[in-house]
N, C-alpha and C positions, 0 to 999 in steps of 0.2 A: 562647616556646613556648606553644602553645595549651593551655588547661586543658580537656580533653575532658569532655563530659557523663558519659562512662562511667568517669571516674576514681573510685577507691574512696571518697575523701572526699566527692565530690559525691553518689555513690550513698548513702553513709551519712547525709548530711544530708537527702536526700529521704526515706529510710526513717524517719529520726528525726522529720521533720515529720508523716509519716503516723501514726506511733505516737502522737505528742503529740495530734494532732487526734482520733484514734480514742479515746484515753484520755479526753479532755475530753468527747467525745460520750457516752461511757458513764458520765460523772459521777464518774470515779475521780481521786483525787490520785496524785501520783507514788509516795507511800508505799503507797497501796492497790494499785497495779499491782505494786510491788516485792513485796508480800506474796503476791500471786497467782503471781508468777514465782519466789518463793523466793530473791530477791536483795535488794540494798540500794536505798534511795532514791537514793543518789548514782550507782549504776549506771544506774538508769532515767534520771536527769538527763543522764548522759553519752550514753546512747542517743538521747535526744531532741535533743541538741545535735549529733549526728553525730560524736561523739568516741569511739565504742565499736565495736570490731569485733564482728560478729555471726555466729554459726554458723547453719546451716540449722535445727538443733534449737531454738535460741533464737528464731529467727523464727517457727517453728511454734508454740512455746509462747506467744509474744506474740499471734499471730493468734488462738489459742484463747482466751486470757484476755480479749481485747478483742472477740471474736466478729467479727473483721474480717480479710479477706484482705490482709495487708500486702504480700507479694510473691508473684507467681505464676511458675511455671516455664514457659518457652516463650512464644509469642506469645498474649496473652490475647484472648478473644473480646470482643465489644462489651458495654458495660454496659447494663443495663436498670434501670428504677425500678418498684417495686411501691408503689402509693400507696393507703393506707386513708383515704378522704376523708370529707367531711361533718363535719369537726371545726372548731370555732372556734379561732383562734390568739390568742395574747396575749403581751405582753412587749415588749422593746426590742431593736432590731437596728441595727448600724452599717452604713452604706454603704461598700463597698470602693472602692479607688482605680480610676480609669478605665482600662478595657481599651484603648480607642482612643488615649488619651494615652500609655499605657505602651508600646505597640508603636512609636509615633512617636518617643518619647524614646530607645528602644533603637537605632533607626536613626540618630537625631541624634547619639548618643554617638560615632559614627564620625568626626564632625568634630573631635573633641577628642583631641589627643595625650596629654593628661593623664588623670587618673582621674575618672570620673563615678560618683557614688553616688546611686542613686535610692531614695527612701524608700517603704516599704510598697507595693511593686509587687504587683499581683494575680498569684498563681501559677495561671495558667490555661493551657490548651493553646496558645492563640495566642502567649503570651509564651514558652512552652517551645520552640515551633517556631522562633521568631526566634532564641532563644538557641542552639539547635542549629546554625542557619545561621551565626551570628556565631562560635561556637566553632570550626566547621569551617574558617573562613577566618583563624583565628589570633587572634581576640579573646579575651582572658582575662575570664571572667565567673565570679562566685561569689556565692552567697547568704551574707549575713553573719550573719544571726541569725533568730530565730523571728518577728521583726516584718516579715519579707520585705524587708529592705533588700538592695539588689543593687549589686554593684560591677562596673564595666565599664572595661577598659583595652585600647584597641586596640594592635596591634603597629606597629612602624615601617613594615612593608610587609604589606599584606593578601595572603593566599594564596587568591586567587579561584578558581584552578584546582582547589582542594580543596573547593569548596563542596558542602555536603550538599544536593543538588538534590531529593532526596525530601522533605525537610522544607520546602525552599523552595517546591515546587509545591503544598504544602498550605496556604499562607497568601497572601491578597491583599496583606498588608502588605509583601511583598517589593518591590512596585513603588516603595516609598518609599526604596529604596536607590539609585535613579537619581540623585537629587540629591546625596547624600553622596559617592558613588563618582565623580561627575563631576570632583571636585577632585583626586583622587589618581591617576586612571587615564586613559590615552590611548584605550584600548579595553577593553571587557569584555562579557560576556554574562550575562543573567539568564534563568532558566527561566520559562516561562509560569506564572502563579500561579493558585491555587485559592481556597478559602474557601466561604462560603455559596452555595448555588445560588439565585440571585435573578434569573435571566435574563441577557441580554447586558449587560455593563457595559464599554463600550469604554475603552481606555487612551489613545485619541487625544487627549483634552484634556491629558494629561500630556506627550505627545510634542510637541504644539504649544507648550505653555507653557515647555518646557525648551529649545526650539530657540534662543532668544536667548542661551543660555549655551553654544552650540556643540555641543549634543548632537544627533547624527543617529542615528536608531534604525531598524533594519530587522528585520522579523519573519519567522520561518520556522524549520522544523525544531524546533518546540516551544520556541523561545527568542527573546529580544530581543537582537539584536546591536547594541552601542552603540559609536559612534566619537565622540570628543570633540575639538573644535578649541578649544584653550585661548586662542586669540587672538580669539575671538568673545565679545562681551559685550553686554548689553542697551544699546540706544541710545535707547529710549523706554519709556514705561510698558508693562508686560505686562498685557494685558487677558485674563482668563480667560473662555473661552467657556462654562464650566460652573463654577458656584460650589460646587465640590466640596471636601470636607475634605481628602482625600489629595492632590488636585491642588495646593491651596494649600500644604500641608505640603511637597510636593516642591519647589515654587518657593522656599519659604523656605529649604530645605536647600541648594538651589543658590546662593541669594543670600548665604547666611551667610558664605561664605569668598571671595566676590567683593569685592575691596577698592575698592568704589565704591558708588554708590547705585542701588538697584533699587526701582521703584515697582510694586506689584501692585494692580490694580483688579479689582473684582468678586470679591474674596477672601472665603473663608468666615471668619466670625468665631466659629465654633462652639467648644465647650469644649475639644476636643483641640487645635485650632489655637492657642487662647490658651495652653494649657499649653506647647506647643512654643515659642511666642514668649517666654514667661517663662523657659524653660530657656536659649534662645539668648541672652537678655540676660545671664544668669549667665555665659555664655561670652565676653561682651564685645561681642556684636553689638548694634547700636542699632536699635530698631524703634519706629516711631511709628504710631499708629492701631490698637493692639491692641484687639480687640473691635469693630472696624468693618470695612467692606468695602474699605477703601483702606489699604494698608500701605506704609510707606516703610522700606526696610532698608538700613542702612549696614554692610556686611560687613567682616571682617578676614581678611587673607591667612593668618595663622597663629594657631591656637588651641591653647594648651598650658596648661590650668588644671586644678587639682583642685577639683571643684565637687560640691555636694550639691543635690538638688532633690527635692521631694515632689509627685508628680502629684496633681491634685485628685480629689475623689470622683466617682463615675460617675453621671450623671443618669439613664441608662437603667436601671441596676440599681435606683436609687431608685424609678423608675416601676414596675419589676417588683414591688417590695415594696408600693408603694401599691396596685397591682392585686390583689396577694395578699390584702391586708386587705379590699378592697372585695368581692371575689368570695366570700370566706369569712365575710363579715359579722363581722369581727373588729376589736378595738381593738388597734392596734399603734403603738408609737412608733418612728419611723424617724429615727435620728440621723445628723447630718452630711450633710444633703440639700443639694446645690448649687442653691440656690433660683433663681438668675438663669437657669438653663437648664431650669427647670420651671414658670416663671410662667404661661405660656399654658396648659399642661396643667392646672395647678391651677385656673386661672380657668374653664376649661371644666367641670371636675369640680364646682366650686362652683355653677355655673349648673345643673348636673344634680342638685344637692342633696346633695353630699358634706358630711358633718359632720367638720370637722377643726380643729385648732389648730396654730399654729406658734410657736416661740420667737423671741426677738430674733435678729437676724443676728449671726454671729461669723465671723472669718476662718479659712480653711483653713490648713494648715501652710505652703502656698506664699505666704501673706500677701496674696493677691489675690482668690481665689475666695470668694464669700459663701455661708455655710452657715446652715442652720436645723435644728432638731429638729422633726419633724412628727408629730403624733398623729392617726391616722385612726380614726374610730369607725364602728360599724355605721350604715348610711344606706340610706334608700329612695330610689333614684335614679329620675329621669325621663329619657327620651330627649332628646338634644341637639336643639335646634330646627333648627340648620343642619347640613349635612354636616360630618363631621370629616375633615380632610385636613392633611397636613404642609406646612410651608414652611421655607425656610432660616432659621437663627437670626436674629432672636429668635422665630421662629414655632415651632409644634409640631414637635418633633424627629421626623424620619422613622423613627428606630428605636423611638420610643415609640408610633407609630401602631397596631401590632398589639394592644397592650394595651387600646386603646379598643374593639376588637371584643369582647373578653371582658367588658369593663365595660358596653358597650352591651347585651350579652346578659343582664345582671342588672337593667337599667333597664326601667321601664314605657314601652312605646312602641317605635317603629321608628327606626332610625338608619342613615344612609348613611355608610359608611366608604370614603374614596377614596384608594387608594395609587397615586398617579400616577407615582411614581418608578420602581418595579420592575415588570417584566412578570409575574413568577410569584408574588410573595409573597401576594397576596390569595387566590390559589387555595388555599394551604395553610390559610388561616383557615376554609375550609369543613369542615375536619376536626372543628371544634367541633360540627357536627351529629351526629356519632357519640357525643357526650357529652350530647346532648339539646337543644342550642341550635338556633335557627331562623336559619340563615345562608344567604342566597341570593346566588349569584355572578351579577352582572349582566354583567360582562365581566372580562378579566384584571386590571383595576385597581380594580374596585368591588365591594363586598359590601353587602348590605342585611341588617341584623341586627334581629330582633324579640325583645323581652324582655317580662317576665322569663322566666327559664329554670328548669326543674326538671332539675337536672343528674343524669345517670345514669352509672354506672361502665362502663368498657369497656377493651379492649386495643387499642393503636394502635402503629404504627411511627412513630418520631420523624421529622418532616420535615427536609430537609437545610438549613433556614434557621434561624438561631439564635433570633430573637425569636418566630416562630410556634411553635417547639418549646417555649419557656418558657410561652407562652400555653396550650398543651395541658396542661402540667404543672399550671398554676394551676387550670385547669378541673377536673382530677382531684382537686385538693384540695377543691373544692366538692362533688364528686359523692359521695353516700353509697355505701358499699361499697368494693370493692377494684378498682383500675384498674392496668393495666400499660402503661408507656411504654417501648418497645424502642429500642435503638440510640441512646442519649442522649449519645454522645460529643460531638455538636455543641454541647450545653449546656455541657460542660466547656470548650469552646473560648472561651467568653466570660464564664463565671461561676465564681467560686472557691467550691467546696463549697456550692453553692446548696441541695442537698437537706439536707445536714447542718445548715446554718444555719436552714432552715425548721423542721427538727425541734426545734431549741432553742426555737422559738415554739409548739410543740405539734403540729406536723404529724407524720404517721406515714409516712415515706418510707424504703423499704429499697432499697439498691443490690444488684443480684445479676447473675450471669452464668449462662448456660446450662451445664449439666454436659456 
């Protein structure tokens, strides 16, 4: 029986998490909130654990005591951020677990007939959308505790006809269900997927790479119609025409339960792919070459294990926090930075004059990823000598490139930023001009940034692409006065409580909705 997202205990757990986070943001203890509500500390603890039924009156009292809208009636409007900028930040902040690894692991959990427990999963919109889809097809999922541990138990038979297609259409991660579903289904369909608006991103590399496993995909009427010939298996190495992260993950998911050997060449060795490989090895799949562009996978026909896995920290969130420190001229210590996926970025920043220190390396909870604690201090940067452009890992991460536009705007001199992967994303970076930056669009892939910048406050509508949206938020932190960033739901898609966590460092960011 599927555990629906709308179940009372799931609802109470989500409300409890909101209450806990709002209380901590206000600097209250459980006893302090209990006093404000006229109840006991143990009752507040039960509320935050999701073990207390709540009346509308109590929810209203909690919202008033915490000055935070815990629950709204009806469909809420979009969230906006009001930013009072020009303030230096200070303190210590931990990097959350990887968004991209988390969604891949949720899809991969369908391979396992047993229980998968994922540790410290980021509670972001992208994860919630995938959970809505999994729940609708019969997968039992539940948050276990305030540490964001998540349990996933697939059913004996997936109910694909009951799929929540609205949730599925709002995430590109759905394409990664092709690999897992190929093992259990003879035919199925998936809706066309959404996500960030970054121009055309074809799914053709996925379809070509999965063809050796017997997948034949037709498109039309807003969906992918998939037929699977289970007698077809790879007869030679699969060479990816695109070294994409999700393409590599899809092939790994298809190879995991093929009881033979699959060789994948031109594979992505990026952080989320490595996390997926580590999880698959916990399931008994043998993988050689993890972290390289050539993977050899020895699959197993049946997987039925109770496993635990902790996805590694998110290098893109870490880069966001580094950029926040730079643009606000602040000293911040960023803990649990996955250094092996940021070495090129930090090398470029050091050449630009960044003043920083890092701790000795230590292992992540998964036992494989290398972490450091990084202290960034106020620095006078100079423009990079060469153009800044992304490359596949171990090069500069494509998702980190937008942060170099705002960093370049703080540096002395001119910088060319070349976003050769996506058609539209560079265009969104020109919105920085409305905050005082000098950003010239040369073509859909290149911007010329001249610094330093005297930032000024303004009101903007959030672009539909995640990283440029965060770039604008960071620029508003640097701009004296009050700025407004509207329709920020795209940020919630990839970051867990980013505004609240920046506030703990001294930022002044208020979330609000129009009346």
